[in-house]
C-alpha positions in Angstrom: -0.1 0.0 0.0 1.4 3.5 -0.9 1.9 6.2 1.7 -0.6 8.4 -0.4 -3.3 5.9 0.1 -2.3 5.6 3.8 -3.4 9.4 4.1 -6.7 8.9 2.1 -5.0 10.1 -1.1 -5.4 8.3 -4.5 -2.3 6.4 -6.0 -1.9 9.6 -8.6 -0.9 11.8 -5.8 2.4 13.3 -6.0 3.9 14.6 -2.8 5.7 17.9 -3.1 9.3 17.3 -3.8 11.8 20.3 -2.9 14.0 21.9 -5.3 17.7 21.6 -4.9 18.5 23.9 -1.9 15.0 23.7 -0.6 11.8 25.7 -0.9 11.8 29.6 -0.6 9.4 31.7 1.4 7.6 32.7 -1.9 7.1 29.1 -2.9 4.6 28.8 0.1 1.8 30.8 -1.9 2.4 29.0 -5.1 2.6 25.2 -4.2 -0.8 23.5 -5.1 -2.8 21.5 -2.4 -0.7 22.3 0.7 -2.5 21.4 4.0 -3.7 24.5 6.0 -1.3 26.1 8.3 2.0 24.6 6.3 5.1 26.4 7.4 8.6 26.8 6.0 11.5 26.3 8.3 14.9 26.2 6.9 13.6 25.5 3.4 11.8 22.7 4.3 7.8 22.3 4.5 6.2 21.6 8.0 2.9 20.3 8.1 0.7 20.8 11.2 -0.9 17.9 12.9 -4.5 18.1 14.3 -4.7 20.4 17.2 -6.5 20.1 20.8 -9.1 21.9 22.3 -6.6 23.6 24.6 -4.5 24.8 21.5 -7.8 26.4 20.0 -9.1 27.9 23.2 -5.8 29.3 24.1 -5.5 30.9 20.7 -9.0 32.4 20.9 -8.6 33.7 24.5 -5.5 35.5 23.5 -7.0 36.8 20.3 -10.1 38.2 21.8 -8.3 39.5 24.8 -5.5 41.4 22.4 -8.2 42.7 20.1 -10.0 44.5 23.1 -6.6 45.8 24.4 -4.2 46.7 21.6 -4.1 50.5 20.7 -5.7 51.8 17.2 -2.1 51.7 15.5 -1.8 48.1 16.0 -4.0 44.9 14.7 -4.3 41.3 15.9 -4.4 38.2 13.7 -4.5 34.6 14.2 -2.3 32.2 12.0 -0.9 34.1 9.7 2.6 33.7 8.4 5.7 35.9 8.8 8.3 35.9 6.0 11.4 35.8 8.3 13.9 35.4 5.5 14.1 33.5 2.1 14.0 30.2 3.7 11.7 30.7 6.7 8.1 31.6 6.8 6.4 30.7 10.1 3.0 31.0 11.2 2.5 32.1 14.9 -0.7 31.3 16.4 -1.5 35.1 17.3 0.5 37.9 16.1 0.2 41.6 17.0 1.5 43.9 14.1 1.5 47.6 13.0 -1.9 48.6 11.3 -0.2 50.1 8.4 1.1 46.8 7.2 -2.4 45.5 6.6 -2.6 45.3 2.8 -6.1 43.9 2.4 -7.9 40.6 2.6 -5.7 38.7 0.0 -2.5 39.3 1.8 -0.9 36.0 3.1 2.2 37.3 5.1 3.7 39.8 7.1 7.3 41.1 7.4 9.2 40.6 10.7 9.7 44.3 11.1 5.8 45.0 11.1 5.3 42.2 13.9 5.3 43.5 17.4 4.3 40.3 19.3 4.6 36.6 18.1 2.6 34.2 20.1 3.1 30.3 19.8 0.8 28.0 21.7 2.7 24.8 22.3 1.4 21.5 21.3 3.0 18.0 21.7 4.4 17.9 17.9 5.5 21.5 18.0 7.3 21.5 21.2 11.0 21.6 20.0 10.1 24.1 17.3 8.0 26.5 19.8 10.7 26.3 22.7 13.9 26.3 20.3 13.7 26.9 16.8 11.1 29.6 16.4 12.2 31.8 19.4 15.9 31.9 17.9 14.5 32.8 14.3 12.1 35.4 15.7 14.8 37.0 17.9 17.2 37.0 14.7 14.6 38.6 12.9 14.1 41.3 15.1 10.6 40.8 16.4 10.5 42.5 19.8 8.4 40.5 22.0 7.5 36.5 21.7 5.2 34.6 23.9 5.3 30.8 24.4 2.2 29.5 25.9 2.2 25.9 27.5 -0.6 24.0 29.3 -0.4 23.3 33.0 -3.4 21.7 34.5 -5.7 22.6 31.7 -4.8 26.2 31.9 -2.4 28.4 29.9 1.1 29.5 31.2 2.6 32.5 29.3 6.2 32.8 29.1 6.8 36.3 28.1 10.2 37.4 26.3 11.6 40.7 25.1 14.3 41.2 22.6 17.6 42.7 23.4 18.3 44.8 20.2 22.1 44.8 20.8 22.5 40.9 21.1 19.2 39.8 19.2 18.6 37.6 22.0 15.2 37.3 24.0 15.4 37.7 27.7 12.6 36.3 29.8 10.1 39.1 31.2 8.0 36.9 33.4 6.2 33.4 33.6 2.6 34.1 34.0 -0.1 31.9 35.9 -3.8 32.8 36.1 -3.2 36.5 34.8 -0.9 38.1 32.1 -0.3 41.7 33.2 2.4 43.6 31.2 3.2 47.2 30.5 5.0 46.6 27.4 4.7 46.8 24.2 1.3 48.4 25.6 -0.7 47.9 28.7 -2.0 44.1 28.6 -4.2 42.4 31.3 -5.4 38.9 30.4 -7.4 36.5 32.9 -5.7 33.3 31.7 -8.2 31.4 34.0 -11.2 32.2 31.5 -10.2 29.2 29.1 -13.4 27.7 28.4 -15.7 27.2 25.2 -18.2 29.9 24.6 -21.8 29.0 24.3 
């Protein structure tokens, strides 16, 4: 039995074959039939596994809270890619970006210099990427704030980092249980215990 059939695809399906040197960030918009939320890390395509309720609820909680608290010069978007460089185009779960970078409904990516906060909600399959690979790449690209969100007893814990622009390395600002309260990049106050499905 072919691998394509194992995944419910017919025998004629052809898996994407990378060109010599790997894919580029621009290829992500051109490749046909990619699964939703495909990312490009170091020239390789990364496919996202099915996500848990925690992952979806944490994204929704942060998205809604940030939408209510961001100043007018900023916007919030879920699961949009950031073209970090030619070989890396990642998709933060939530991002806060400069409003002037919004280029209409057909836009598929943002520049790192337009991103103010990149948020990754850690899942089992993304743990290494979210803890090690992506923070390094976001810092090197100059994204000033990075939040990593992990699950602890069914509630989110937010690890908030701020970029040292001299070294391009993130420093830990704080680890937040129950309540996320920050003064930068703007006043933020989020009840992390309100993680539940809406009726």
